[in-house]
C-alpha positions as CSV (number, residue, x, y, z in Angstrom):
1,M,5.0,14.6,-5.1
2,E,5.2,15.8,-1.6
3,A,4.3,13.9,1.6
4,E,1.6,16.5,2.4
5,E,-0.4,15.4,-0.7
6,F,-0.6,11.9,0.5
7,L,-1.4,12.9,4.1
8,N,-4.2,15.0,2.8
9,V,-5.8,12.0,1.2
10,I,-5.6,10.1,4.5
11,N,-7.0,13.0,6.4
12,E,-9.9,13.1,3.9
13,C,-10.9,9.6,5.1
14,D,-11.3,11.1,8.6
15,V,-13.4,13.9,7.3
16,L,-15.6,11.5,5.3
17,R,-16.0,9.3,8.4
18,E,-17.0,12.4,10.5
19,D,-19.5,13.4,7.8
20,I,-21.1,10.0,7.8
21,D,-21.3,10.0,11.7
22,D,-22.9,13.5,11.5
23,I,-25.5,12.2,9.0
24,R,-26.2,9.2,11.3
25,G,-26.8,11.6,14.2
26,R,-29.1,14.0,12.4
27,V,-31.3,11.8,10.3
28,A,-33.8,9.2,11.4
29,L,-32.6,5.9,9.8
30,T,-34.1,2.5,9.5
31,K,-32.1,-0.5,10.9
32,T,-31.1,-1.3,7.3
33,E,-30.1,2.2,6.5
34,G,-28.1,2.4,9.7
35,G,-26.4,-0.9,8.9
36,K,-25.4,0.4,5.5
37,L,-24.0,3.6,7.0
38,A,-22.0,1.4,9.5
39,Q,-20.8,-0.6,6.6
40,A,-19.7,2.5,4.7
41,T,-17.8,3.7,7.8
42,E,-16.1,0.3,8.0
43,H,-15.0,0.6,4.4
44,V,-13.7,4.2,4.9
45,D,-11.7,2.9,7.9
46,K,-10.3,0.0,5.8
47,A,-9.4,2.4,3.0
48,K,-7.6,4.6,5.4
49,S,-5.7,1.6,6.8
50,I,-4.7,0.4,3.4
51,L,-3.6,3.8,2.2
52,T,-1.6,4.4,5.5
53,D,0.3,1.1,4.9
54,L,0.7,1.7,1.1
55,F,1.8,5.3,0.8
56,P,5.1,5.1,2.6
57,T,6.1,2.0,0.6
58,I,5.5,3.3,-3.0
59,R,8.9,2.6,-4.6
60,S,8.6,5.4,-7.2
61,L,8.5,8.1,-4.5
62,D,11.7,9.9,-3.4
63,E,13.3,8.3,-0.3
64,E,12.8,11.6,1.6
65,V,9.0,11.6,0.9
66,R,8.7,7.9,2.0
67,E,10.6,8.7,5.2
68,D,8.4,11.8,5.9
69,L,5.3,9.8,5.3
70,S,6.5,7.0,7.6
71,E,7.4,9.5,10.3
72,E,4.1,11.4,10.1
73,L,2.0,8.3,10.0
74,S,3.8,6.7,12.9
75,E,3.0,9.8,15.0
76,T,-0.7,9.4,14.4
77,D,-1.0,5.8,15.5
């Protein structure tokens, strides 16, 4: 596998978060609904954080892929 494949998964977390924020801004929500969307956003952020930490450490990946991931992900911090 290539580093780009892993980076795409992490970038999809950003896309999903933006889509949730877009929905929040375009639809009238009750307090409960807004709270659930906020909770969903928190979970997406947590998933992104977990994946960002995990991907560069997967032992079965080639060393070069792990290094590329570490470098790319450190640039986005």
